C-alpha atoms as an extended CHARMM CRD file, in Angstrom:
* protein
*
       147  EXT
         1         1  UNK       CA             28.0140000000        7.9480000000       51.7510000000  PROA      1               0.0000000000
         2         2  UNK       CA             26.4850000000        9.8040000000       49.0210000000  PROA      2               0.0000000000
         3         3  UNK       CA             26.9120000000        8.6400000000       45.6090000000  PROA      3               0.0000000000
         4         4  UNK       CA             24.8810000000       11.4720000000       43.7570000000  PROA      4               0.0000000000
         5         5  UNK       CA             28.0140000000       12.8940000000       42.1720000000  PROA      5               0.0000000000
         6         6  UNK       CA             28.0890000000        9.4530000000       39.9150000000  PROA      6               0.0000000000
         7         7  UNK       CA             24.7410000000       10.3150000000       38.4910000000  PROA      7               0.0000000000
         8         8  UNK       CA             26.0570000000       12.5590000000       35.6290000000  PROA      8               0.0000000000
         9         9  UNK       CA             28.5490000000        9.5780000000       34.5530000000  PROA      9               0.0000000000
        10        10  UNK       CA             25.6710000000        7.1120000000       34.6020000000  PROA      10              0.0000000000
        11        11  UNK       CA             23.4830000000        9.1090000000       32.4030000000  PROA      11              0.0000000000
        12        12  UNK       CA             26.2200000000        9.6870000000       29.9450000000  PROA      12              0.0000000000
        13        13  UNK       CA             26.8120000000        6.0590000000       29.7880000000  PROA      13              0.0000000000
        14        14  UNK       CA             23.2310000000        5.0490000000       29.3750000000  PROA      14              0.0000000000
        15        15  UNK       CA             22.8770000000        7.3470000000       26.6140000000  PROA      15              0.0000000000
        16        16  UNK       CA             26.1120000000        6.2680000000       24.5900000000  PROA      16              0.0000000000
        17        17  UNK       CA             24.8940000000        2.7620000000       25.5410000000  PROA      17              0.0000000000
        18        18  UNK       CA             21.3250000000        3.2520000000       23.9740000000  PROA      18              0.0000000000
        19        19  UNK       CA             22.4600000000        4.8330000000       20.9380000000  PROA      19              0.0000000000
        20        20  UNK       CA             25.0590000000        2.5140000000       19.9090000000  PROA      20              0.0000000000
        21        21  UNK       CA             22.2290000000       -0.5140000000       20.5190000000  PROA      21              0.0000000000
        22        22  UNK       CA             19.9140000000        1.7210000000       18.3460000000  PROA      22              0.0000000000
        23        23  UNK       CA             22.5790000000        1.8330000000       15.5510000000  PROA      23              0.0000000000
        24        24  UNK       CA             23.1170000000       -1.6350000000       15.9240000000  PROA      24              0.0000000000
        25        25  UNK       CA             19.8050000000       -2.4210000000       15.5310000000  PROA      25              0.0000000000
        26        26  UNK       CA             19.2530000000       -0.1100000000       12.2810000000  PROA      26              0.0000000000
        27        27  UNK       CA             22.3280000000       -1.8380000000       10.6290000000  PROA      27              0.0000000000
        28        28  UNK       CA             20.7430000000       -5.1630000000       11.2110000000  PROA      28              0.0000000000
        29        29  UNK       CA             17.3280000000       -4.1340000000        9.8400000000  PROA      29              0.0000000000
        30        30  UNK       CA             18.8150000000       -2.5520000000        6.8570000000  PROA      30              0.0000000000
        31        31  UNK       CA             21.2290000000       -5.4250000000        6.1660000000  PROA      31              0.0000000000
        32        32  UNK       CA             18.0810000000       -7.7740000000        6.2640000000  PROA      32              0.0000000000
        33        33  UNK       CA             15.9930000000       -5.5550000000        4.1110000000  PROA      33              0.0000000000
        34        34  UNK       CA             18.8190000000       -5.4290000000        1.5390000000  PROA      34              0.0000000000
        35        35  UNK       CA             19.0840000000       -9.2730000000        1.3940000000  PROA      35              0.0000000000
        36        36  UNK       CA             15.3370000000       -9.6620000000        1.0830000000  PROA      36              0.0000000000
        37        37  UNK       CA             14.9710000000       -7.1830000000       -1.8080000000  PROA      37              0.0000000000
        38        38  UNK       CA             17.7490000000       -8.5940000000       -4.1510000000  PROA      38              0.0000000000
        39        39  UNK       CA             15.6540000000      -11.3250000000       -5.2690000000  PROA      39              0.0000000000
        40        40  UNK       CA             12.4530000000       -9.3730000000       -6.1360000000  PROA      40              0.0000000000
        41        41  UNK       CA             11.2170000000      -11.2050000000       -8.9910000000  PROA      41              0.0000000000
        42        42  UNK       CA              7.5860000000      -11.6060000000       -8.6340000000  PROA      42              0.0000000000
        43        43  UNK       CA              6.4960000000      -14.7290000000      -10.4870000000  PROA      43              0.0000000000
        44        44  UNK       CA             10.1190000000      -15.5210000000      -11.7610000000  PROA      44              0.0000000000
        45        45  UNK       CA             10.8440000000      -18.9160000000      -10.3910000000  PROA      45              0.0000000000
        46        46  UNK       CA             14.7250000000      -18.6620000000      -11.2460000000  PROA      46              0.0000000000
        47        47  UNK       CA             14.7070000000      -21.2080000000      -13.9820000000  PROA      47              0.0000000000
        48        48  UNK       CA             15.5800000000      -19.5420000000      -16.9870000000  PROA      48              0.0000000000
        49        49  UNK       CA             14.0250000000      -21.7780000000      -19.5980000000  PROA      49              0.0000000000
        50        50  UNK       CA             10.6990000000      -22.0840000000      -17.5060000000  PROA      50              0.0000000000
        51        51  UNK       CA             10.7500000000      -18.3040000000      -16.9340000000  PROA      51              0.0000000000
        52        52  UNK       CA             11.6530000000      -17.5060000000      -20.8350000000  PROA      52              0.0000000000
        53        53  UNK       CA              8.5930000000      -19.7810000000      -22.0110000000  PROA      53              0.0000000000
        54        54  UNK       CA              6.1020000000      -18.4200000000      -19.5470000000  PROA      54              0.0000000000
        55        55  UNK       CA              7.0120000000      -14.8300000000      -20.6670000000  PROA      55              0.0000000000
        56        56  UNK       CA              6.5740000000      -16.1160000000      -24.1080000000  PROA      56              0.0000000000
        57        57  UNK       CA              3.3290000000      -17.2050000000      -23.4710000000  PROA      57              0.0000000000
        58        58  UNK       CA              2.1510000000      -13.9220000000      -21.8980000000  PROA      58              0.0000000000
        59        59  UNK       CA              3.5830000000      -11.7840000000      -24.6950000000  PROA      59              0.0000000000
        60        60  UNK       CA              1.8660000000      -14.0840000000      -27.4280000000  PROA      60              0.0000000000
        61        61  UNK       CA             -1.2670000000      -13.6550000000      -25.5870000000  PROA      61              0.0000000000
        62        62  UNK       CA             -0.8910000000       -9.8140000000      -25.8460000000  PROA      62              0.0000000000
        63        63  UNK       CA              0.3230000000       -9.3860000000      -29.1030000000  PROA      63              0.0000000000
        64        64  UNK       CA             -2.2670000000      -11.6980000000      -30.5730000000  PROA      64              0.0000000000
        65        65  UNK       CA             -5.2920000000       -9.4560000000      -28.6850000000  PROA      65              0.0000000000
        66        66  UNK       CA             -8.0030000000       -8.1540000000      -30.9420000000  PROA      66              0.0000000000
        67        67  UNK       CA             -7.9660000000       -4.2510000000      -30.6860000000  PROA      67              0.0000000000
        68        68  UNK       CA            -11.5600000000       -4.1140000000      -29.2610000000  PROA      68              0.0000000000
        69        69  UNK       CA            -10.8630000000       -6.3890000000      -26.5390000000  PROA      69              0.0000000000
        70        70  UNK       CA            -12.2790000000       -5.6060000000      -23.0470000000  PROA      70              0.0000000000
        71        71  UNK       CA             -9.3720000000       -7.3330000000      -21.4400000000  PROA      71              0.0000000000
        72        72  UNK       CA             -6.5690000000       -5.1770000000      -23.5910000000  PROA      72              0.0000000000
        73        73  UNK       CA             -5.6330000000       -3.0330000000      -20.8120000000  PROA      73              0.0000000000
        74        74  UNK       CA             -5.1040000000       -5.6780000000      -17.9520000000  PROA      74              0.0000000000
        75        75  UNK       CA             -3.4890000000       -7.9730000000      -20.5170000000  PROA      75              0.0000000000
        76        76  UNK       CA             -0.9890000000       -5.2640000000      -21.5880000000  PROA      76              0.0000000000
        77        77  UNK       CA             -0.2260000000       -4.4550000000      -18.1120000000  PROA      77              0.0000000000
        78        78  UNK       CA              0.5690000000       -8.0750000000      -17.3740000000  PROA      78              0.0000000000
        79        79  UNK       CA              2.7640000000       -8.4400000000      -20.2680000000  PROA      79              0.0000000000
        80        80  UNK       CA              4.8610000000       -4.8360000000      -19.1650000000  PROA      80              0.0000000000
        81        81  UNK       CA              5.1300000000       -6.6370000000      -15.5450000000  PROA      81              0.0000000000
        82        82  UNK       CA              6.5730000000       -9.7600000000      -16.9220000000  PROA      82              0.0000000000
        83        83  UNK       CA              8.9540000000       -7.9400000000      -19.0050000000  PROA      83              0.0000000000
        84        84  UNK       CA             10.2510000000       -5.7530000000      -16.4020000000  PROA      84              0.0000000000
        85        85  UNK       CA             10.4740000000       -9.0840000000      -14.0110000000  PROA      85              0.0000000000
        86        86  UNK       CA             12.3320000000      -10.9260000000      -16.5040000000  PROA      86              0.0000000000
        87        87  UNK       CA             14.7050000000       -7.7840000000      -17.3390000000  PROA      87              0.0000000000
        88        88  UNK       CA             15.4510000000       -7.3900000000      -13.7110000000  PROA      88              0.0000000000
        89        89  UNK       CA             16.0260000000      -10.9050000000      -13.0220000000  PROA      89              0.0000000000
        90        90  UNK       CA             18.1130000000      -11.9880000000      -15.8620000000  PROA      90              0.0000000000
        91        91  UNK       CA             19.6890000000       -8.6400000000      -17.2350000000  PROA      91              0.0000000000
        92        92  UNK       CA             22.9240000000       -8.9320000000      -14.8450000000  PROA      92              0.0000000000
        93        93  UNK       CA             23.3100000000      -13.0390000000      -14.7600000000  PROA      93              0.0000000000
        94        94  UNK       CA             26.3760000000      -13.5900000000      -17.0610000000  PROA      94              0.0000000000
        95        95  UNK       CA             25.4020000000      -17.1940000000      -17.3400000000  PROA      95              0.0000000000
        96        96  UNK       CA             22.1400000000      -16.3690000000      -19.1890000000  PROA      96              0.0000000000
        97        97  UNK       CA             23.3600000000      -12.9800000000      -20.9000000000  PROA      97              0.0000000000
        98        98  UNK       CA             25.6350000000      -14.6970000000      -23.1340000000  PROA      98              0.0000000000
        99        99  UNK       CA             22.9080000000      -17.2130000000      -24.8050000000  PROA      99              0.0000000000
       100       100  UNK       CA             21.3530000000      -16.7360000000      -27.9840000000  PROA      100             0.0000000000
       101       101  UNK       CA             17.7760000000      -17.2090000000      -26.6710000000  PROA      101             0.0000000000
       102       102  UNK       CA             18.3730000000      -14.3730000000      -24.2340000000  PROA      102             0.0000000000
       103       103  UNK       CA             19.7320000000      -11.7920000000      -26.6060000000  PROA      103             0.0000000000
       104       104  UNK       CA             16.8490000000      -12.7150000000      -28.9830000000  PROA      104             0.0000000000
       105       105  UNK       CA             14.1720000000      -12.1260000000      -26.3180000000  PROA      105             0.0000000000
       106       106  UNK       CA             15.6760000000       -8.9310000000      -25.0130000000  PROA      106             0.0000000000
       107       107  UNK       CA             15.3380000000       -7.5370000000      -28.5960000000  PROA      107             0.0000000000
       108       108  UNK       CA             11.6470000000       -8.7080000000      -28.5480000000  PROA      108             0.0000000000
       109       109  UNK       CA             11.0420000000       -7.4570000000      -25.1600000000  PROA      109             0.0000000000
       110       110  UNK       CA             12.5360000000       -4.0150000000      -25.8870000000  PROA      110             0.0000000000
       111       111  UNK       CA             10.4750000000       -3.8520000000      -28.9350000000  PROA      111             0.0000000000
       112       112  UNK       CA              7.3710000000       -4.4860000000      -27.3770000000  PROA      112             0.0000000000
       113       113  UNK       CA              8.0720000000       -2.3810000000      -24.6620000000  PROA      113             0.0000000000
       114       114  UNK       CA              9.0730000000        0.4370000000      -26.8280000000  PROA      114             0.0000000000
       115       115  UNK       CA              5.8600000000        0.2510000000      -28.4370000000  PROA      115             0.0000000000
       116       116  UNK       CA              3.8720000000        0.3100000000      -25.1530000000  PROA      116             0.0000000000
       117       117  UNK       CA              5.5180000000        2.8620000000      -23.8880000000  PROA      117             0.0000000000
       118       118  UNK       CA              5.8490000000        5.1180000000      -26.9390000000  PROA      118             0.0000000000
       119       119  UNK       CA              2.1640000000        4.4760000000      -28.2810000000  PROA      119             0.0000000000
       120       120  UNK       CA              0.1190000000        3.0390000000      -25.5420000000  PROA      120             0.0000000000
       121       121  UNK       CA             -3.3740000000        3.4600000000      -27.2500000000  PROA      121             0.0000000000
       122       122  UNK       CA             -2.4130000000        2.2850000000      -30.7390000000  PROA      122             0.0000000000
       123       123  UNK       CA             -2.6230000000       -1.0730000000      -31.7480000000  PROA      123             0.0000000000
       124       124  UNK       CA              0.4350000000       -3.0310000000      -32.9040000000  PROA      124             0.0000000000
       125       125  UNK       CA              1.2790000000       -2.8290000000      -36.3770000000  PROA      125             0.0000000000
       126       126  UNK       CA              1.5130000000       -6.1160000000      -38.5160000000  PROA      126             0.0000000000
       127       127  UNK       CA              5.0840000000       -5.6370000000      -39.1080000000  PROA      127             0.0000000000
       128       128  UNK       CA              5.8270000000       -5.7630000000      -35.4210000000  PROA      128             0.0000000000
       129       129  UNK       CA              3.5590000000       -8.4990000000      -34.8650000000  PROA      129             0.0000000000
       130       130  UNK       CA              5.2200000000      -10.5990000000      -37.4220000000  PROA      130             0.0000000000
       131       131  UNK       CA              8.6530000000       -9.6940000000      -36.4190000000  PROA      131             0.0000000000
       132       132  UNK       CA              8.0990000000      -10.4470000000      -32.4690000000  PROA      132             0.0000000000
       133       133  UNK       CA              6.5130000000      -13.7050000000      -33.6010000000  PROA      133             0.0000000000
       134       134  UNK       CA              9.6870000000      -14.6750000000      -35.7100000000  PROA      134             0.0000000000
       135       135  UNK       CA             11.7230000000      -13.7820000000      -32.6530000000  PROA      135             0.0000000000
       136       136  UNK       CA              9.6130000000      -15.8530000000      -30.1920000000  PROA      136             0.0000000000
       137       137  UNK       CA             10.0540000000      -18.8800000000      -32.4600000000  PROA      137             0.0000000000
       138       138  UNK       CA             13.8940000000      -17.9030000000      -32.5280000000  PROA      138             0.0000000000
       139       139  UNK       CA             13.9800000000      -18.0640000000      -28.7420000000  PROA      139             0.0000000000
       140       140  UNK       CA             11.8380000000      -21.3760000000      -28.4870000000  PROA      140             0.0000000000
       141       141  UNK       CA             14.2230000000      -22.9330000000      -31.1450000000  PROA      141             0.0000000000
       142       142  UNK       CA             17.5710000000      -21.8070000000      -29.3240000000  PROA      142             0.0000000000
       143       143  UNK       CA             15.8860000000      -23.0080000000      -25.8180000000  PROA      143             0.0000000000
       144       144  UNK       CA             15.3240000000      -26.4380000000      -27.3260000000  PROA      144             0.0000000000
       145       145  UNK       CA             18.9150000000      -26.5130000000      -28.6280000000  PROA      145             0.0000000000
       146       146  UNK       CA             19.9890000000      -25.6510000000      -24.9150000000  PROA      146             0.0000000000
       147       147  UNK       CA             20.7330000000      -22.0950000000      -25.5040000000  PROA      147             0.0000000000
């Protein structure tokens, strides 16, 4: 008995099987990539208080940096990275976004990031430095009160 007449049906079945298997594999890979990239925070630990104090420390170093410092570019780049990580981590966190420390911190971050993007080669004005230091102290005070 010759079963060659079944060959086209068998080939059609195999094509459908492999295409479905490939589609399932792609869905699984994309799903896993989406799950792993939802927590791209770099050096942020997830502890709001600890992360805020770490960002404040980095920003204070960047603000206090003298104009002719050889490390200026690397410290400013680190400050920008911390600003972006902090904003990405906590911007949509409803438990944090209503805290006084967060709103004050966001104001300070926006001011510094705005200066860095608009005037990358100019030093920070003294008025901006004083305002940032005042806001940093307000953030620390709010954190010590628990908010």
